[in-house]
MIDOSE-1310 file (N, C-alpha, C; in nm, 2 decimals, decimal comma, always signed):
residues 114
xxxx	+0,07/-2,00/+0,18/-0,05/-1,95/+0,23/-0,13/-2,06/+0,30; -0,18/-2,03/+0,41/-0,26/-2,13/+0,48/-0,39/-2,07/+0,53; -0,50/-2,13/+0,48/-0,64/-2,08/+0,51/-0,65/-1,93/+0,47; -0,59/-1,89/+0,36/-0,60/-1,75/+0,31/-0,51/-1,66/+0,38
xxxx	-0,42/-1,70/+0,47/-0,34/-1,61/+0,55/-0,19/-1,63/+0,50; -0,13/-1,52/+0,46/+0,01/-1,52/+0,41/+0,09/-1,46/+0,52; +0,20/-1,54/+0,56/+0,29/-1,49/+0,66/+0,42/-1,46/+0,59; +0,47/-1,34/+0,61/+0,60/-1,30/+0,56/+0,71/-1,30/+0,67
xxxx	+0,81/-1,37/+0,65/+0,92/-1,37/+0,75/+1,05/-1,35/+0,67; +1,15/-1,31/+0,74/+1,29/-1,29/+0,68/+1,33/-1,14/+0,70; +1,43/-1,10/+0,62/+1,49/-0,97/+0,63/+1,48/-0,90/+0,49; +1,46/-0,77/+0,49/+1,46/-0,69/+0,37/+1,55/-0,57/+0,40
xxxx	+1,59/-0,50/+0,30/+1,69/-0,39/+0,31/+1,63/-0,25/+0,34; +1,49/-0,24/+0,33/+1,43/-0,11/+0,36/+1,28/-0,12/+0,39; +1,23/-0,02/+0,45/+1,09/-0,02/+0,49/+1,00/-0,02/+0,36; +1,05/+0,04/+0,25/+0,98/+0,04/+0,12/+0,97/-0,11/+0,07
xxxx	+1,07/-0,18/+0,09/+1,07/-0,32/+0,04/+0,97/-0,40/+0,13; +0,97/-0,38/+0,26/+0,87/-0,45/+0,35/+0,73/-0,41/+0,31; +0,70/-0,29/+0,28/+0,57/-0,24/+0,25/+0,52/-0,29/+0,11; +0,61/-0,28/+0,01/+0,58/-0,33/-0,12/+0,55/-0,48/-0,12
xxxx	+0,63/-0,56/-0,05/+0,62/-0,70/-0,04/+0,48/-0,74/+0,02; +0,45/-0,67/+0,13/+0,32/-0,69/+0,19/+0,20/-0,66/+0,10; +0,21/-0,55/+0,03/+0,10/-0,51/-0,06/+0,09/-0,62/-0,17; +0,20/-0,66/-0,23/+0,19/-0,76/-0,33/+0,13/-0,89/-0,28
xxxx	+0,16/-0,93/-0,16/+0,10/-1,05/-0,10/-0,05/-1,03/-0,09; -0,10/-0,91/-0,06/-0,24/-0,89/-0,06/-0,31/-0,92/-0,19; -0,23/-0,90/-0,30/-0,29/-0,92/-0,43/-0,30/-1,07/-0,47; -0,25/-1,16/-0,39/-0,25/-1,30/-0,42/-0,40/-1,35/-0,41
xxxx	-0,45/-1,42/-0,51/-0,59/-1,47/-0,51/-0,61/-1,56/-0,39; -0,72/-1,53/-0,32/-0,76/-1,61/-0,20/-0,70/-1,56/-0,07; -0,63/-1,45/-0,08/-0,57/-1,39/+0,04/-0,67/-1,32/+0,13; -0,68/-1,36/+0,26/-0,77/-1,30/+0,35/-0,70/-1,21/+0,45
xxxx	-0,57/-1,23/+0,47/-0,49/-1,16/+0,57/-0,34/-1,18/+0,54; -0,26/-1,07/+0,57/-0,11/-1,08/+0,55/-0,05/-1,05/+0,69; +0,03/-1,14/+0,74/+0,11/-1,11/+0,86/+0,25/-1,08/+0,81; +0,28/-0,95/+0,82/+0,41/-0,90/+0,77/+0,51/-0,89/+0,88
xxxx	+0,59/-1,00/+0,90/+0,69/-1,01/+1,00/+0,83/-0,98/+0,94; +0,84/-0,92/+0,83/+0,97/-0,89/+0,77/+1,04/-0,79/+0,86; +1,17/-0,82/+0,88/+1,25/-0,73/+0,96/+1,34/-0,65/+0,86; +1,34/-0,52/+0,89/+1,43/-0,43/+0,81/+1,57/-0,42/+0,87
xxxx	+1,67/-0,46/+0,79/+1,81/-0,47/+0,84/+1,89/-0,39/+0,74; +1,96/-0,29/+0,78/+1,96/-0,23/+0,92/+1,83/-0,15/+0,94; +1,79/-0,14/+1,07/+1,66/-0,07/+1,10/+1,66/+0,07/+1,04; +1,54/+0,11/+1,01/+1,52/+0,25/+0,96/+1,42/+0,32/+1,04
xxxx	+1,43/+0,45/+1,05/+1,33/+0,54/+1,12/+1,21/+0,55/+1,03; +1,09/+0,53/+1,08/+0,97/+0,53/+1,00/+0,92/+0,68/+1,01; +0,84/+0,71/+0,91/+0,78/+0,85/+0,90/+0,66/+0,84/+0,80; +0,58/+0,95/+0,80/+0,48/+0,97/+0,70/+0,53/+0,97/+0,56
xxxx	+0,65/+1,03/+0,54/+0,71/+1,03/+0,41/+0,75/+0,90/+0,36; +0,79/+0,81/+0,45/+0,81/+0,67/+0,41/+0,68/+0,60/+0,36; +0,58/+0,63/+0,43/+0,45/+0,57/+0,40/+0,40/+0,62/+0,26; +0,41/+0,75/+0,24/+0,37/+0,81/+0,11/+0,45/+0,75/+0,00
xxxx	+0,58/+0,73/+0,02/+0,67/+0,67/-0,09/+0,62/+0,53/-0,12; +0,59/+0,45/-0,01/+0,54/+0,32/-0,03/+0,41/+0,31/-0,10; +0,31/+0,40/-0,06/+0,18/+0,40/-0,13/+0,20/+0,43/-0,28; +0,28/+0,53/-0,31/+0,31/+0,57/-0,45/+0,36/+0,45/-0,52
xxxx	+0,46/+0,38/-0,46/+0,52/+0,26/-0,53/+0,42/+0,15/-0,56; +0,33/+0,13/-0,46/+0,23/+0,02/-0,48/+0,13/+0,07/-0,59; +0,09/+0,19/-0,59/+0,00/+0,24/-0,69/+0,06/+0,23/-0,83; +0,19/+0,26/-0,84/+0,26/+0,25/-0,97/+0,27/+0,10/-1,02
xxxx	+0,28/+0,01/-0,92/+0,29/-0,13/-0,96/+0,15/-0,19/-1,00; +0,04/-0,13/-0,96/-0,09/-0,18/-0,99/-0,13/-0,15/-1,13; -0,15/-0,26/-1,22/-0,18/-0,23/-1,35/-0,32/-0,18/-1,37; -0,41/-0,18/-1,27/-0,54/-0,13/-1,28/-0,56/+0,01/-1,23
xxxx	-0,45/+0,07/-1,20/-0,45/+0,21/-1,14/-0,36/+0,30/-1,22; -0,40/+0,42/-1,26/-0,32/+0,52/-1,32/-0,26/+0,61/-1,22; -0,15/+0,57/-1,16/-0,09/+0,63/-1,05/-0,05/+0,78/-1,07; -0,02/+0,81/-1,20/+0,03/+0,94/-1,23/-0,08/+1,05/-1,21
xxxx	-0,21/+1,00/-1,19/-0,32/+1,09/-1,17/-0,36/+1,11/-1,03; -0,28/+1,04/-0,94/-0,32/+1,04/-0,80/-0,21/+1,10/-0,71; -0,26/+1,20/-0,63/-0,17/+1,26/-0,53/-0,19/+1,19/-0,40; -0,08/+1,16/-0,33/-0,08/+1,09/-0,20/-0,01/+1,18/-0,10
xxxx	-0,08/+1,19/+0,02/-0,02/+1,26/+0,13/-0,05/+1,18/+0,26; +0,02/+1,20/+0,36/+0,00/+1,13/+0,49/+0,03/+1,22/+0,61; -0,05/+1,20/+0,71/-0,02/+1,27/+0,84/-0,06/+1,17/+0,95; +0,04/+1,14/+1,04/+0,02/+1,04/+1,15/-0,03/+0,91/+1,09
xxxx	+0,02/+0,87/+0,98/-0,01/+0,74/+0,92/-0,15/+0,73/+0,87; -0,21/+0,85/+0,85/-0,34/+0,86/+0,78/-0,31/+0,90/+0,64; -0,35/+0,82/+0,54/-0,32/+0,85/+0,40/-0,44/+0,91/+0,33; -0,41/+1,02/+0,25/-0,51/+1,09/+0,18/-0,48/+1,07/+0,03
xxxx	-0,58/+1,03/-0,05/-0,57/+1,01/-0,19/-0,65/+1,12/-0,26; -0,59/+1,19/-0,35/-0,66/+1,30/-0,43/-0,63/+1,29/-0,57; -0,72/+1,34/-0,66/-0,70/+1,34/-0,80/-0,82/+1,28/-0,88; -0,79/+1,25/-1,00/-0,90/+1,20/-1,09/-0,86/+1,06/-1,14
xxxx	-0,96/+0,97/-1,14/-0,95/+0,84/-1,19/-1,06/+0,81/-1,29; -1,04/+0,71/-1,37/-1,13/+0,69/-1,48/-1,26/+0,61/-1,45; -1,26/+0,53/-1,34/-1,38/+0,45/-1,31/-1,39/+0,44/-1,16; -1,51/+0,40/-1,11/-1,53/+0,37/-0,97/-1,45/+0,25/-0,92
xxxx	-1,42/+0,15/-1,01/-1,34/+0,04/-0,98/-1,20/+0,08/-0,95; -1,15/+0,17/-1,04/-1,01/+0,22/-1,02/-1,00/+0,30/-0,88; -1,10/+0,38/-0,85/-1,11/+0,45/-0,73/-1,10/+0,36/-0,61; -1,18/+0,25/-0,61/-1,18/+0,15/-0,51/-1,04/+0,08/-0,50
xxxx	-0,99/+0,04/-0,61/-0,86/-0,03/-0,61/-0,75/+0,06/-0,55; -0,75/+0,19/-0,59/-0,64/+0,27/-0,53/-0,66/+0,28/-0,38; -0,78/+0,29/-0,33/-0,80/+0,29/-0,18/-0,75/+0,16/-0,12; -0,79/+0,04/-0,18/-0,74/-0,08/-0,13/-0,59/-0,09/-0,13
xxxx	-0,53/-0,04/-0,24/-0,38/-0,05/-0,24/-0,32/+0,03/-0,13; -0,38/+0,15/-0,09/-0,33/+0,22/+0,02/-0,34/+0,15/+0,15; -0,46/+0,08/+0,17/-0,48/+0,00/+0,29/-0,38/-0,11/+0,30; -0,34/-0,17/+0,19/-0,25/-0,28/+0,19/-0,11/-0,25/+0,24
xxxx	-0,08/-0,12/+0,25/+0,05/-0,08/+0,29/+0,07/-0,08/+0,44; +0,17/-0,16/+0,49/+0,19/-0,18/+0,63/+0,20/-0,04/+0,70; +0,14/-0,03/+0,82/+0,14/+0,08/+0,91/+0,04/+0,19/+0,87; -0,04/+0,18/+0,77/-0,14/+0,28/+0,73/-0,26/+0,26/+0,83
xxxx	-0,30/+0,36/+0,90/-0,40/+0,36/+1,00/-0,54/+0,39/+0,95; -0,54/+0,47/+0,84/-0,67/+0,51/+0,78/-0,64/+0,56/+0,64; -0,74/+0,55/+0,56/-0,73/+0,60/+0,42/-0,85/+0,70/+0,40; -0,82/+0,82/+0,36/-0,92/+0,92/+0,32/-0,92/+0,92/+0,16
xxxx	-1,02/+0,88/+0,10/-1,03/+0,87/-0,04/-1,11/+0,98/-0,10; -1,03/+1,08/-0,15/-1,09/+1,20/-0,21/-1,08/+1,19/-0,37; -1,06/+1,08/-0,42/-1,05/+1,06/-0,56/-1,18/+1,08/-0,63; -1,18/+1,15/-0,74/-1,30/+1,18/-0,82/-1,30/+1,10/-0,95
xx	-1,41/+1,05/-0,99/-1,42/+0,98/-1,11/-1,45/+1,07/-1,22; -1,37/+1,08/-1,33/-1,38/+1,17/-1,44/-1,47/+1,11/-1,55
């Protein structure tokens, strides 16, 4: 990390690996930006389904979020989060986790605090 910027280079075996690695980099204390230059080898076709899978994976890895209570959908790389969470902090963290996923263009947060 240099000046809060993390640069990821190299090869990974899937888009999910690229996206998860990028999201985990964002969780690094002091991180201001992540440049995700990881190459997927062999190349994969991208889709909204791939983005949804990656967002779900990141939410499941986040110890501050109860992923089982969150529904994720995507259309044209716009991610929508729906469901119930326990706190406003958890609601914010779930939204940030979705934003951390490479190729997400927008996050619509419809999570309700129970």
